[in-house]
C-alpha positions, 0 to 999 in steps of 0.5 A: 482288416480282420485276420481272415480278410488278411489271409486272402493277401498271401505271397501269391496275391502280393506278387500280382497286386500292383498289376491286378489293382491297376486293371481292377480299378480304372484310375488307380494312380489318379485316386491315390494322387487325388487322395493326397491332394484332398488331404493336403487341402483339408490340412491347409498350409504345408506343415508337419503332419503325422498320417495314419495309413490303414491297409497300407500293404501293396504298392504304398501308392497313397504314401508315395503320392502324399510324401511326394506332395508334402515333404514334412509329413510322416506316416504310420502304415498298418497292415495285418498281412506280412507279405503285403506290408513287405511289398509296401516296404519295397516300394517305399525304399524305391521311392526313397521315403522309408525313413519317413514311414513306420510300418506296423504288422497288425491292426489299428487296434494294436496301436497305442490308444493314446496315439494322436494323428493329424489325418488318416488314409484308408484305401481299398479296405472297407469292402474286404471286411465282412458285415457292418460290425467289422466296418464300424469297428475299424472306423471307430478305431481310426476315429479314436486316434485322430485329433478333433476335426482331423480329415480321413480319406477313405476309398473302396467299393460300394453297392452290392456287385450283383445289383449292378449288372451293367457295371459288372459287365463293364468291369469284365470288359476292362479285364478283357481289354487288358488281355484276359481270356474268357475263362479268366474273366469269368473266374475273376468276376466269380471271385469278386461276387464271393470275395468281398462285401462292400457297403450297399450304397453311398448312404450306407458309407455315410452312415458308417462314417457318422456312427464312427464320429465323422461328418461332412463326407465329400466324394472326390473320385468314382470309378465303376463300383469304387468311390473315394471320400474325405470326411472329418472327425467331429469334435464331439467324437469320443477319444 
């Protein structure tokens, strides 16, 4: 995530993140739990593994779910937003797993280029990055730090919001269902249209993954604009 993208996630955004995320993404907890299950399935028999978690600030739901499922896994959690990463640290402490997680304020590019991870998770990041170049860069940085054939779980919004008015209307009604007044609903929908730039299609997601050295993407979760995939780093990808 770029610094300009990270700036959106200030203290006020961090304070409301857990509730807002669960309304904005129907199935928020299920997505995180399935991400852990998919990663465990891809890695095979329970064993020690070092997992890179990109954009880990917030609820740390992906780490909490994976740590509960696999007690031998350890994590390096990276996020450029100090308030969001501090919120994640609070959740990790509450879950009793802080000792298994190294937290880093910064970007993937700030990590040692020689670092080597068994798997990676990036949830809710890609659609906040403006333009294909920034999206390609972060995927390439992740790929460069993964072992050959290592799995990546990636989730986020895809398809241009304005291209799917029925899904946008359903999204607005979900906010209304959770108590938002009409003015608040209009404000949230307006911010969505202006505040993020998701890939234009699932094919565009697959193309970004392929360009960064990932293959065989499998979608395992969907919710309105949201999708979640598992892909593997190719053995030919540059280290």
